[in-house]
N, C-alpha and C positions, 0 to 999 in steps of 0.2 A: 349811700345816703346822700340826698341832695343838698348842696350847700345852701345854708339860709343866711341872710343878711341881717345882723341886729339893727333894729329900728329905734329901739328905747334904751336909754341909759338910766342910771340912778337919778339923774337930775329930774326925770319924770316923776319919781317916787318922792323926792324932797318937795317938789313943788304941789303934788296933787295927793300924795298918798295919805297924809295926815287928815286932810279935809275928806278924803273919800273914806277913811276909816270912821271919822266922826259921824258922816252921813250914814254909813251902813250900821254903825252901832245903834244910831237912833232909831233906824228902821227895825233892828232886831227887838229894841225895846218896845216898840209900837206893836210888833208882832203882826204887821201886815203882809200877809202871804202873797198879796199880789206883787208887792215890790220885790219879791225874792225870785220870782219866776224868771230868770234871766235866760234860761234855754229849756223850755218845757219838753224838748225833744228828748233830753236824757232820760232813759228808762232805768239805768243802773250806773252806779259809782261804786267801784271797788278800790278801797284806799289801804295802802301799806304802810305801816307806821312802826316806830321803835319806841322804847321806854324813854328816849331822849326827846321825843316829839312833842314838845310842850303845847305849841299852837294847835297841832292835830288833836291833842288830848281835850283841849277846851272846846274845841269845834265840836268833838264828839259828844261830850259832856253836855253841851248846850244845844245840841241838834241844829247846829248851823247849817249844815249841808242838807238836812231834811226840809229846812225853810228855803233854802236856795233853790233846791230842785224837788219840788213837791210831788212830781210824778215819778220820781226815780226810787230805786231800792238801794239804800246805802249800806255798804258792808265794810266793816273794819278788821284788817288782818294784821296781827302783830308779828314782827319778825325780830331775831336777836341782833341783827346787824345789817348795814347797808348792802353787802353783797348779795344777800339772799333776797332783798326787795329788788334789786336790779334784775336777778335771774327770774323772779316772779313777773315783773314787768316785761321782760323780753319773751317769755313764753306765752303771755297774755293771760296770766291769772289775775292781774290787778290792772287798774287804769292809771293809777297815780300813786307815787311813793316818796318818801323823803330819805335822803342818806347824807353822809358826810362827803367830803370832797373826792376821795380816791374811788369809790365804787362806779361812779359814771366814766372815769378813764378807763378802767378795765372794761367795762361794757362796750364803750365805743372802740376799744381796740380790738376786742373781740366780735365787731361789726354787728352787735346787738343792736336792735331797733329802739333808742330812747331818746328823749328830747329833755333838755334842761327847760323849765319853764319860769323858774323863780330862784332866789336865793335869800338868805337871812344874813344880817351883818356878821363879820367875822367874829369868833370868840375863841382866840387862841388860850386863854386861861382855863378852858374848860376840858382841855386835854392834857395828858402829862405822861412822863415816864416814871413809873413809881418803882421804890425798893422797899423791902420789908423794914420794919422798925428797927431790928437789931443789924441791918446791913451796914458794912464798912464803906460802900460806895458812895463817894461824895461828888465825883465829877464825871462827865460823859466819857472822857479817855478811858476810864476805868471799866467800860462796857466790854473792852477786848476779850474775846474768848468767853464772855459771859452768854447765858441762856436767857433769852428775852421773849416773853409770852407776848402775842398779839394776834388779831384776826386779820388773816391775809386778805389783801384787797380792801381794807378799810381804812379810814381816816388816819387811825392809829400807825398804819403801815408808813404813809407819807412822813408822819412825824418822827418816827424812828429812822427813816431814811435821811431825814435833815439833821437829825440829832448826830447820826454816825459821821456825816460829813462835816458838821461843825466841830466834831471831836478830833477830826484829822484822821479818822480810820477809814477802811474800806468795808464795804458791806460784807465781805467774806470774813472780815475780823471778828463778826459776832455769830451767835447761833440762835436765828430766829426759830421760835417753838410757835407753829401755827395752831392757835386755839380760838374757839369762840370765847365771848366774854364770861359766860358761866364756867366753862372748864378752865379758862386762864385763871379766874379768881380763886377756884379750888386749888389749882397748881400753886399759885402765888401764897395762898395760905400754908400749904404743906411744905414750903421751901423746895419745890421740885424746879423752880426757876429763880433766877437771881433779879430779874426786873419784870415790869409789866408795862406796855404801851397802851394806853387805854383812854376813853372819853367819859364824860358825864352821861348818867349819872353812876355809873360803875366806878368812876374815878372818886365821886365823892363819898360813896358808900365805903370803898376801901380805906380812903383817907381817915373817915370818922370811926368806922367799925374795927378795922383791922390796924389802924394807927400807922398806916403806910406813909413813907416819906416821900416828897417830890425831890426826884433827881433833876427833873427839868419840865417846865410846862412849855405849852406850844409857843409862848412869847418869844418872837424872834426865829422862830423855826417854821411854823406853820399856821396860816390865818384861821384854819378850821372852820370854813364856811359849812352851812347847812344848805343843802340843794333840794328842791322839789322837781321831780321828773315825771314825765307822762309818756305813755305809749303814743307812737306816730298816729296809730290809727284812730285813737281817742281825740287827739289834737285835731286831726283831719276832720272828723265827723262833727266835734263839738268845740270850735275855737271859742264861742262866747262863753260856754261853760268853764274852760280853762281860766278865763278872766273872773269868772265868779267864784272858782276855787281859790284863787289868790286874794281876792277881796275878803273872803271869809277868814283866812289866815290872818289878814290885818284886823279884822273885828275881833278875832280871838286874842291876838297879841295886845290890842287895846285894852281888854279886860284883864288880862295877865298883869299888865303895867300897873293898873289901877287897883288890883287884887292879888298882891304878891302872896300874903300869908294864905288867903283862901286857895291860891293856886297850889301852893305847896302841900296844903292839906288835901286837895283833890288828887293830885299826882300821888300823893303817899297812899291813898285809898285805892286808886286804880291800878297801882303797880306792885303794891306790898313794900315799898320802900319806907324806911322810917321818917317821919316829918322832917326831923333835922337834916337827913340827907337830901330830901327833896328841896328844903330851903336853901342849903348850900349850892345846890346845882342850879336853882333859879337864880340865885343871887350872883352867880357867874355869868349870866346871859347879859348881852348888851340891852341897853334900853333906848329906843325901842328895839324889838326883834321881829318886825313884820316882814312880809315878803315883798320883793320887787323884781322887775325884769332884771336880767343880768347886765352889769355896767361893763364898760371897756376894761376896767381895772381887774374886775372879778375875772372876766374871760382870760385876761393876761396872766393872773395868778395862776389859774387852772391850766393854762398852757405850760406854765413853768413847770408845774407838777408833772404833767404828761411828758414834757422834754426830759426831765429829771429820770422818770421811770424808763423812757426809751434808752436813755444813755447807759442805764444800768441793766438793759435787757430785760427788766421786769416785765415790760409788755413787749410784744414782738415787733412792732412797727410803730412809725411815728404817726400821729393823728393831729387833725385840726379841731380844736374845740369848737369854733364857730360853726362847723358843720352840724354840730348837735345842739345848737341853741334855737329854740322857738322864735321865731319873729312874730311878735303881735301886730295886728292889723289896725 
């Protein structure tokens, strides 16, 4: 993969992001299709998303990408977690996807062709290690020898790695049980596992409906960034479209921040989650949670994750995160 230099930092977003968002939101309200035709050459846009993808969900509901790309067929593909989205990106099934922090590291280590195009603000409180309501576990050190459910290669993987380290344990001291969020929830409810490392909205759902207790949140363990990634082929062919994709994420977030209750209701309707679960999930997101090019700090945090996984031989070789960061022009 060709190494790419990073030309923009979060300062760009701080200086221009809010103004850009306001302008684009105004355009959306006006409904002027001519404003949206950033890249008329785009004939198809295939998006991979998860239940946690609030900005994509609102963009879908409000047809923001149909307005941005009036000549394109827009398709939305839901996945249970980030690793599945990165696999779909790598094999060319989708053009753009959204994941947590760990899936891109796995993909890059496996030499899969993906580019980071943007990130959302860290949200450490939106992930946690949960234990059942009647569990006697109260400290991370008590995880020794315990069975812990998690999705392999997901953001929860890094959260658990950091939690084990903070507890003074070795990775070999615990028993990771590799399960998708749905299967992990079932195992957690049946008492087949002692703990569950998970992110929102599954976290909020277990907390409110199963009365799960928080053994540790991501605070002080993992920043829990959300990343937007694209296939190199799409980026190469449609660099202006990538900018349009990011802009509409900010339009969506602007609407979310101004309509949090309506957002919770919309998410509940589209996902089948209870409104209270959706509201809890949304309330844990930073304000704002728009998308911006990766900053130097975000790249450094992501490199730390990769280095930690290399140390533990979770990934087979060291990687340079900058090589997978798209450089805007």
